[in-house]
Structures are given as structure tokens and as C-alpha cells.
C-alpha positions in Angstrom: -17.1 -12.9 -17.1 -13.7 -12.6 -15.6 -13.6 -13.3 -11.9 -11.5 -11.9 -9.1 -11.2 -13.0 -5.5 -9.9 -10.6 -2.8 -8.8 -11.5 0.6 -9.3 -8.4 2.9 -11.6 -5.8 1.3 -10.1 -2.8 3.1 -9.4 0.8 1.9 -7.0 0.0 -0.9 -8.4 -3.3 -2.0 -11.9 -1.7 -1.9 -10.8 0.9 -4.5 -9.3 -1.9 -6.6 -12.5 -3.9 -6.4 -14.5 -0.9 -7.5 -12.3 -0.4 -10.5 -12.4 -4.0 -11.6 -16.2 -4.2 -11.3 -16.4 -1.1 -13.5 -14.3 -3.1 -16.0 -16.8 -5.9 -16.0 -15.2 -8.3 -13.6 -17.1 -10.3 -11.0 -15.5 -9.7 -7.6 -15.9 -11.8 -4.4 -14.2 -10.8 -1.3 -13.6 -11.4 2.4 -13.4 -8.6 5.0 -15.9 -6.4 6.7 -17.0 -4.9 3.4 -16.9 -8.2 1.5 -19.6 -10.8 0.7 -17.8 -13.9 2.1 -16.7 -14.7 5.7 -13.0 -15.5 5.8 -13.7 -18.4 8.3 -16.2 -20.0 5.9 -13.7 -22.3 4.3 -16.2 -24.1 2.0 -17.5 -20.8 0.5 -14.1 -19.3 0.3 -12.6 -22.2 -1.6 -15.6 -22.5 -3.9 -15.4 -18.8 -4.8 -11.7 -18.8 -5.1 -11.7 -21.8 -7.4 -13.9 -19.9 -9.8 -11.6 -16.9 -9.9 -8.7 -16.6 -12.3 -7.1 -13.8 -10.3 -6.6 -13.6 -6.5 -5.4 -10.6 -4.5 -4.6 -10.5 -0.8 -4.3 -7.4 1.3 -4.5 -9.2 4.6 -1.7 -8.2 7.0 0.4 -10.6 9.0 -1.2 -12.1 12.1 0.8 -13.6 14.9 3.9 -13.4 12.7 2.4 -15.4 9.9 0.2 -15.0 6.9 -3.4 -16.1 7.6 -4.4 -16.4 3.9 -1.5 -18.7 2.9 -1.8 -20.7 6.2 -5.5 -21.4 5.6 -6.0 -21.3 1.9 -2.6 -21.5 0.2 -3.3 -25.0 -1.2 -6.4 -23.6 -3.0 -4.4 -20.9 -4.8 -1.8 -22.9 -6.6 -3.1 -22.3 -10.1 -4.2 -18.7 -9.8 -2.8 -15.3 -10.9 -1.7 -14.0 -7.5 -1.1 -10.6 -6.1 -0.2 -9.4 -2.6 -0.2 -5.9 -1.2 2.9 -5.7 0.9 4.8 -2.8 2.4 8.1 -1.0 1.7 8.6 -1.4 5.5 10.2 -4.7 4.6 13.3 -2.7 3.6 13.9 -1.3 7.0 15.8 1.8 7.7 18.1 2.9 4.8 19.2 6.1 6.5 17.7 8.1 3.6 19.2 6.1 0.8 17.3 4.7 -2.2 15.9 1.2 -2.0 14.6 -0.9 -4.9 13.3 -4.4 -5.4 16.8 -5.9 -5.2 17.5 -4.3 -1.8 17.7 -6.6 1.3 14.5 -7.1 3.2 13.7 -8.3 6.7 16.1 -6.2 8.7 13.6 -3.6 9.9 10.8 -3.5 12.4 8.4 -5.3 10.1 10.0 -8.8 10.2 6.6 -10.5 10.0 5.6 -8.5 6.9 8.9 -9.4 5.3 8.3 -13.1 6.1 4.9 -12.9 4.5 6.3 -11.0 1.5 8.8 -13.7 0.9 6.2 -16.5 1.2 4.0 -14.8 -1.4 7.0 -14.5 -3.7 7.7 -18.2 -3.3 4.0 -18.9 -4.2 4.5 -17.0 -7.5 2.7 -13.8 -6.7 3.2 -10.3 -7.9 4.1 -8.6 -4.6 3.3 -4.9 -4.6 5.4 -3.1 -2.0 3.6 0.1 -0.9 4.8 3.1 1.1 2.5 5.5 2.9 -0.9 5.3 1.3 -3.1 8.4 1.0 -6.3 9.2 -0.8 -9.9 10.4 -0.3 -10.7 10.5 3.4 -7.1 9.5 4.4 -4.6 12.2 3.7 -2.7 15.1 5.2 -5.7 17.3 4.4 -7.8 15.2 6.7 -5.2 15.3 9.5 -4.9 19.1 9.3 -8.7 19.5 9.3 -9.0 17.1 12.2 -6.3 18.8 14.3 -4.1 15.7 14.2 -1.3 16.9 12.0 2.3 17.2 13.3 5.5 18.6 12.1 8.4 16.7 13.7 11.8 18.3 14.0 13.9 15.6 12.3 16.2 17.2 9.7 16.9 14.9 6.7 14.0 12.5 7.4 12.2 11.5 4.2 9.5 9.0 3.3 7.9 7.8 0.1 4.1 7.7 -0.4 1.6 6.8 -3.1 -2.0 7.8 -3.9 -4.4 4.9 -3.6 -5.6 5.3 -7.2 -2.0 4.9 -8.4 -1.8 1.6 -6.5 -5.0 0.5 -8.3 -3.6 1.5 -11.7 -0.4 -0.4 -10.9 -2.2 -3.6 -10.1 -4.4 -3.2 -13.2 -1.3 -2.6 -15.3 0.2 -5.9 -14.0 -3.0 -7.8 -14.9 -3.3 -6.3 -18.3 0.4 -7.0 -19.1 0.3 -10.4 -17.4 3.3 -9.3 -15.5 5.7 -12.0 -14.3 5.7 -12.9 -10.6 8.1 -10.8 -8.5 8.3 -7.7 -6.3 7.2 -4.2 -7.6 7.5 -1.0 -5.7 4.5 1.3 -6.3 5.7 4.7 -5.0 5.5 8.2 -6.3 8.4 10.1 -7.8 9.2 12.4 -4.9 10.3 11.1 -1.5 10.1 13.9 0.9 9.6 14.8 4.5 6.3 14.5 6.2 6.6 18.1 7.2 6.6 19.2 3.6 3.4 17.3 3.0 1.7 18.8 6.0 2.9 22.3 5.0 1.4 21.8 1.5 -1.9 20.6 3.0 -2.0 23.7 5.2 -1.3 25.9 2.1 -4.1 24.4 0.2 -6.5 24.8 3.1 -5.2 28.3 3.8 -4.4 27.6 7.5 -1.2 28.0 9.5 1.0 24.9 9.8 1.4 23.3 13.2 4.5 24.1 15.2 7.7 22.0 14.9 7.9 19.5 17.7 10.2 16.8 18.9 8.8 13.3 18.9 8.4 13.5 22.7 6.5 16.7 22.5 4.1 15.4 19.8 3.2 12.4 22.1 3.0 10.1 19.1 1.6 6.6 19.3 4.1 3.7 19.3 3.1 3.0 15.6 3.8 6.6 14.6 7.1 6.6 16.4 8.1 3.5 14.5 7.2 5.3 11.3 9.7 8.1 12.1 12.4 5.5 13.1 12.9 4.7 9.5 14.3 6.8 6.7 14.4 5.8 3.0 13.6 6.7 -0.6 11.7 4.1 -2.6 12.6 3.7 -6.3 9.7 2.9 -8.7 11.7 2.3 -11.9 10.9 -1.4 -12.2 7.1 -0.9 -12.1 7.4 1.8 -14.7 9.6 -0.2 -16.9 8.1 -3.7 -16.6 4.4 -2.8 -16.0 4.3 0.3 -18.1 2.9 2.0 -15.0 2.7 5.8 -15.0 1.4 7.4 -11.7 -1.3 9.9 -12.2 -0.1 11.7 -9.1 3.7 11.7 -9.4 4.2 13.8 -6.3 2.2 14.7 -3.2 1.4 18.1 -4.6 -0.7 16.8 -7.5 -2.3 14.2 -5.2 -3.3 16.7 -2.5 -4.5 19.3 -5.1 -6.8 16.7 -6.7 -8.2 15.7 -3.3 -8.9 19.4 -2.5 -10.8 19.7 -5.8 -12.7 16.5 -5.2 -13.6 17.6 -1.7 
């Protein structure tokens, strides 16, 4: 039986684990939903040593990567994958970025540092934009009364459905993709306002009013989200991995979530 070890069994990695188990893999994982405590070094090393493939979705901590800091030496002969962020590209003022674009100049310097370390370790680094899916989408924000439309003309973001992240990582495993960075983003970067408006249309409710960032009283994290403006190109993942997103735009993704609900 093929064996996979996951560091950090969160929302996205949990969906990936579910898919790999369905494919007949044995999966061990750390995290609140995992079966192994991250701090139990003996058990982690033993389980990781039996795995052929290792994926980490653990974010930076104190400016460094806790997985590589603690367990990097135990991963030298493994097929490695790391879930990173397109935030490593920083603000592109609405321009397109790809895997050759500079990193480390934005607000997520710690993430860019960890991203670079995983690349140096020989990992397939999947750079992810805004992630949405069941229980975590504009539909949920609208229904929960937490949706905003911010008056920032020209502001665009990229996003990706969680199931398309899973299919991208699976494609990398099946093709035994070479180490390197891969952007997993949908085909249509657009404003957050357009996504909220589509969610409202699907739910048959009026969209929230346009507001300034100050009027919306956004959290510091959300304000940082709006401080960056970029379009994320996905051509490398399509070309090299043979990846085809099931939800090429937010419209298909939200519609499918509506049907599923």
C-alpha cells in the first residue's frame, strides 16, 4: 500500500487526505484532525520514514518553517510537496504573475522564506491564491451576514476551489512532476465584489452596499488582503502537470456549491 504523510491536516490537506485514502493510500497526519502529535518526534519520524510521499500545509511560525526546522533531516529521500501562497509575489498592481516572478517583496516575507526553503529541499511547491469550497465561500459569508463589497476600482484577486488544489497535487503525483513552483489558480482573476454579487444572485438576495475599507471595519488580515492586487497565471501547472481545473471560474465553483448545499 502506498503511504502518505501530511504535516498539518487542515481544510485543504484534509480534502487531499480524503482523496488519497479513496485511491487506496494509507495516510498519517499531524494536526488537530490527524492521528499523530506533531511534537511526538519518535512517532512522526517513524511514520514519515514509511511514507514515500510527504506534504506539508503548516504555515510559518515565528518567521520560520516548523516542519523543516524540526523534521527536515528525516525528509531527504521523500517525494515532497508544500502548500504555499501566491502572497509570496506581493503587490503586482494588477499585473499577471507566474512562477518566474520575483517573490519576497510583499507582506508575507516569512511565507516567501519558507517557500524558498522547500524549493531548496526539492519539493513541489504549490502556490495558492484565495481558497474556497464547501463551508468556506462567498455563499457562506453572504448567508452569515459577513460579506462586504469594497469600493476599490481595478482591484482583482485570483482564487481556486479546494477540489482543484487536490486535483493539482494528485496530477503532480501521478506525473511524478519535477520539483519546482506551481501556481494553482483558476482562469479568471476578478474583483471580490464580483464574487459576492454572484453569490447574492445565486441566493436571490440583495448584495451588500459598496463601502470604503474604513466603513467596512475590516480586520488587519482582511485589510492586508486588499492591499495587494495581482492576477495569477496557471499555465505552468496546466502544461507540466496536465492539470485542468474543474471549476475554471468562480461562477462554476459557486454554482456547484449551491447545488451541493
